[in-house]
KEGU-36772 format. One record per residue (C-alpha): x, y, z. Coordinates in steps of 0.5 Angstrom, whole numbers, padded with zeros to 4 digits, always signed. Each point is the difference from the previous one (the first is absolute). Example, Ala and Ser with C-alpha at 12.3 -4.5 7.8 and 13.67 -1.06 7.14 Angstrom:
residues 2
+0025-0009+0016;+0002+0007-0002;
end
This chain:
residues 289
+0189+0162+0208;+0000+0005+0005;-0001+0007-0002;+0004+0006+0002;-0002+0005+0005;-0005+0005-0003;+0004+0006+0004;+0006+0003-0003;+0006-0002+0005;+0006+0005+0001;+0004-0004-0006;-0006+0001-0005;-0001+0007+0002;+0007+0001-0002;-0001-0004-0006;-0006+0005-0002;+0004+0006+0002;+0005-0002-0005;-0004+0001-0006;+0000+0008-0002;+0000+0002+0007;-0008-0003+0001;+0000-0002+0007;-0006-0005+0002;-0001-0001+0007;-0007-0003+0000;-0002-0007-0001;+0002-0004-0006;-0006+0000-0004;-0001-0004-0007;+0004+0004-0005;-0003+0006-0003;-0003+0000-0007;+0005-0001-0005;+0003+0007-0003;+0001+0001-0007;+0006-0003-0004;+0006+0004+0000;+0006+0000-0004;+0003-0005+0005;-0005-0005+0000;-0005-0003-0006;-0006-0001+0004;-0003+0003+0006;+0004+0000+0007;-0004-0001+0006;+0002+0004+0006;+0000+0000+0008;-0001+0007+0000;+0000+0006-0005;+0007-0001-0003;+0002-0006+0004;+0000-0006-0005;-0003-0007+0003;+0004-0006+0000;-0001-0005-0005;-0003-0006+0004;-0005+0004+0004;-0002-0005+0006;+0003-0006-0003;+0007+0001+0004;+0004-0006+0002;-0002-0002+0007;+0007+0002+0004;-0003-0003+0007;-0001-0006-0004;+0006+0000-0003;+0005+0002+0005;+0002-0003+0007;-0001+0004+0006;+0006+0005+0002;+0005-0003+0004;-0002+0000+0008;+0004+0004+0005;+0005-0004+0003;+0001-0005-0006;+0006-0001-0004;-0003+0003-0006;-0001+0007+0004;+0007+0000+0003;+0002+0000-0008;-0005+0006-0001;+0003+0003+0006;+0008-0001-0003;-0002+0002-0007;-0003+0007+0003;+0006+0001+0004;+0004-0001-0006;-0004+0005-0004;+0000+0005+0005;+0008+0001-0001;-0001+0002-0007;-0003+0007+0003;+0004+0006-0004;+0002-0005-0006;-0002+0001-0007;-0004-0006+0001;-0004+0004+0005;-0001+0005-0004;-0003-0004-0006;-0004-0004+0005;-0003+0007+0002;-0002+0002-0007;-0003-0007-0001;-0005+0001+0006;-0003+0005-0004;-0006-0003-0004;-0002+0006-0004;-0001+0000-0007;+0003+0003-0004;+0007-0001+0004;-0001-0008+0001;-0001-0001-0007;+0007+0001-0002;+0002-0005+0006;+0003-0005-0006;+0002+0005-0005;+0007-0002+0001;-0001-0007+0000;-0004+0000-0006;+0004+0005-0003;-0006+0004-0003;-0003+0006+0003;-0006-0002+0003;-0005+0006+0001;-0007+0002-0002;+0002+0004-0006;+0005-0005-0003;-0003-0007+0002;-0008+0002+0001;-0002-0008+0000;+0006-0002+0004;-0002+0006+0005;-0007-0003+0000;+0002-0007+0001;+0004+0002+0006;-0005+0004+0003;-0006-0005+0000;+0005-0006+0002;+0002+0004+0006;-0007+0000+0002;-0001-0008-0001;+0007-0002+0004;-0001+0005+0005;-0007-0002+0002;+0001-0007+0000;+0004+0000+0006;-0006+0003+0004;-0003-0007+0002;+0006-0002+0004;+0002+0007+0002;-0007+0001+0003;+0000-0007+0003;+0006+0000+0004;+0001+0008+0001;+0008-0001+0001;+0004+0005+0004;+0005+0004-0005;+0007+0000+0003;+0000+0007+0001;-0006+0000+0005;+0003-0007+0003;+0007+0004+0001;-0003+0007+0001;+0004+0003-0005;-0001+0004-0007;+0000-0002-0007;+0002+0004-0006;-0006+0003-0002;-0003+0003+0007;-0006+0003-0004;-0003-0007-0001;+0001-0003+0007;-0006+0002+0003;-0004-0004-0005;+0005-0006+0000;-0001-0001+0007;-0007-0002-0001;+0002-0004-0006;+0002-0007+0000;+0007-0002-0001;-0001-0007-0003;+0001+0000-0006;+0003+0006-0003;-0004+0003-0005;+0006+0004-0003;+0004-0006-0001;-0007-0003-0003;+0000+0006-0005;+0007+0000-0002;+0001-0008-0001;-0006+0000-0004;+0003+0006-0004;+0006-0004-0001;-0003-0006-0002;-0004+0004-0005;+0005+0004-0003;+0005-0006-0001;-0006-0003-0004;+0000+0006-0004;+0008+0000-0001;+0003-0006+0002;+0007+0002-0002;+0000+0004+0006;-0003-0005+0004;+0006+0000+0005;+0000+0007+0001;-0007+0001+0001;-0001-0006+0005;+0006+0003+0004;-0003+0007+0000;-0007-0003+0002;+0003-0004+0006;+0004+0006+0002;-0006+0004+0000;-0003-0005+0005;+0006+0000+0004;+0000+0007+0001;-0006+0000+0005;+0005-0004+0005;+0005+0006-0001;-0006+0005+0001;-0002-0004+0006;-0007-0001-0002;+0000-0008-0001;+0003-0006+0003;+0003-0005-0005;-0005-0005+0000;-0005+0006-0002;+0004+0001-0006;+0001-0007-0002;-0007-0002+0000;-0002+0007-0004;+0004-0004-0006;-0005-0006+0001;-0006+0005+0000;+0003+0004-0006;+0001-0007-0004;-0007-0002+0001;-0003+0007-0002;+0004+0000-0007;-0002-0008-0001;-0007+0003+0000;+0001+0006-0004;+0002-0005-0006;-0007-0002+0000;-0003+0007-0001;-0001+0003-0007;+0001+0007+0001;+0007-0001+0004;+0002-0005-0006;-0002+0006-0005;+0004+0005+0004;+0006-0005+0001;+0000+0000-0008;+0000+0007-0001;+0005+0002+0006;+0005-0005-0004;-0001+0004-0006;+0002+0006+0004;+0006-0003+0003;+0003-0003-0007;-0001+0007-0003;+0004+0004+0005;+0005-0006+0001;+0007+0004+0000;-0003+0007+0001;+0004-0001+0007;-0002+0003+0007;+0004+0006+0004;+0007-0003+0001;+0001+0003+0007;-0007-0002+0003;+0002-0007-0002;+0007+0000+0002;-0002+0002+0007;-0005-0005+0000;+0005-0005-0002;+0004+0002+0006;-0005+0000+0005;-0002-0007-0002;+0007-0003+0001;-0001+0001+0008;-0003-0006+0002;-0004-0002+0007;+0004-0005+0004;-0004-0007+0000;-0005+0002-0004;-0003-0007-0003;
end
């Protein structure tokens, strides 16, 4: 199996910066010494940097370069479909779905932890669900970094660069220009979370999977990815989640997170936020597979 690059590529810099505003810009080294246990975990949690929890898998990630086919070549029928979907997604500027896509572009914790609160029907945050919060943090690292074998190999040009356009997150554009488009890291993270949360709360499976799919497709609306990037991001997520199920620490956090969800079932989440999210999700991208 190929090992991931030792550098922190732009998406993984975003990952690191998402945790407690701790931004790592140097090479990705082996996890630091474990930190003492906290209320959120029963055993020490390794860190990539101080305050930045490491993933569960370390370098035992799925090999996205071996897992995925090459991205569509320019001039191919597949690339023509990517271009058609790009055109359809760009028509949603100024809609509620574009506003949601802009929010979903931000992977910063604590905000991103609440992405699935409405679909789950339970508030997700560090105070109410500390083990679920930690589970999301650590699995984000695994799913996101698992995309980099393919990203670094293919170095696919992103649509906003190809068309000389903008994205819904201008502050990220300089880094994204240097970061391969294929597959989508945001999609890998959101789909991994959707699969994990569906296992934790199967009665909410339809809503959770729909939210996870929408999160990835919002990268089309943000002009940051092609549709084929998004589709293959889900494949990487599935591989990462499969590997996570062989990890004892992940399974322990899953058990604890399930207990937190069960204890909070019925507590509800802010109705206004969920109503606006539901309205945004009704806005569809024409032609999306």
